[in-house]
C-alpha positions in Angstrom: 124.1 101.9 122.5 121.1 101.2 120.3 119.3 104.1 118.5 115.8 104.8 119.6 113.4 104.6 116.7 110.7 107.3 116.8 107.1 106.6 115.6 103.9 108.5 115.0 100.7 106.6 115.2 98.0 108.0 112.8 94.8 106.0 113.4 91.3 107.5 114.0 90.1 104.6 116.1 91.3 105.4 119.6 91.2 101.8 120.9 93.3 100.6 118.0 95.7 103.5 118.4 96.0 102.8 122.1 96.6 99.1 121.5 99.4 99.8 119.0 100.9 102.3 121.4 100.9 99.8 124.3 102.4 97.1 122.1 105.1 99.3 120.5 105.9 101.2 123.8 106.8 97.9 125.4 109.9 97.7 123.2 112.9 99.7 124.7 114.2 100.9 121.3 110.8 102.3 120.1 109.4 105.6 121.2 106.0 107.0 120.3 106.5 110.7 119.7 103.0 111.6 118.4 99.5 110.5 117.8 97.0 111.6 115.2 93.3 110.9 114.6 93.2 112.2 111.0 95.5 113.0 108.1 95.9 116.7 109.0 97.1 115.8 112.5 99.4 113.2 110.9 101.0 115.9 108.8 101.4 118.2 111.8 103.0 115.4 113.8 105.4 114.6 110.9 106.4 118.3 110.7 106.8 118.8 114.4 108.6 115.5 115.3 110.3 114.3 112.1 109.8 110.7 113.2 111.6 107.8 111.8 108.3 106.2 110.8 104.6 106.9 110.7 102.1 104.0 111.0 99.2 105.5 108.9 95.7 104.4 108.6 94.2 105.1 105.1 90.6 105.5 106.2 90.5 108.6 108.4 88.3 111.7 108.7 89.1 115.2 107.6 91.9 114.1 105.3 92.5 110.4 104.4 95.8 108.7 104.8 96.2 108.4 101.1 95.9 112.2 100.7 98.3 112.8 103.6 101.1 110.6 102.3 102.5 113.1 99.8 102.4 116.0 102.2 104.0 114.0 105.0 106.8 113.1 102.5 107.2 116.8 101.7 107.4 118.1 105.3 109.5 115.2 106.7 111.5 113.7 103.8 113.3 111.0 105.8 110.2 109.6 107.5 109.1 106.2 106.4 105.4 105.7 106.0 103.8 102.3 106.7 100.2 102.1 105.7 97.8 100.2 108.0 94.8 99.1 106.0 92.3 96.3 105.5 92.1 97.3 101.8 94.5 94.8 100.4 93.5 94.9 96.8 96.2 95.4 94.3 94.9 98.9 93.3 95.0 100.1 96.9 98.5 98.9 97.4 99.6 100.4 94.2 97.9 103.8 95.0 99.7 103.9 98.4 103.1 103.2 96.9 102.6 105.7 94.1 101.6 108.3 96.7 105.0 107.7 98.5 104.3 105.1 101.1 107.2 102.8 102.0 105.1 99.8 102.8 101.6 98.4 103.7 100.4 96.1 106.4 97.0 94.4 106.5 96.3 93.9 110.3 93.7 91.3 109.7 95.1 87.8 109.2 93.2 86.1 106.4 93.1 82.4 106.0 92.6 80.8 102.6 91.4 77.3 102.2 93.2 75.5 99.4 91.4 72.8 97.6 93.0 70.0 95.6 
């Protein structure tokens, strides 16, 4: 029997959060156990649910995702944090990893034209 992988979605844009929830909930081995619209709610969800993973937006009101990462790691030490961000510069990626994030995903697919 497969283990169910628990996830908290922390994203302030409701339509994006609902889309992620619909997509991930369609997988039988994934379960959304909490949702957060800001960093403080994300910390609360991590503490209350100890999820396997949090998908965390960096740009949120009240407390940014970057500020929430360290506290989430403190209250739920085994939770993996994957940052969702359109900020894909090296300094942002480095800052998220230094704060304790386990990975980063840029949801916007970028195409680069290569010239000879």
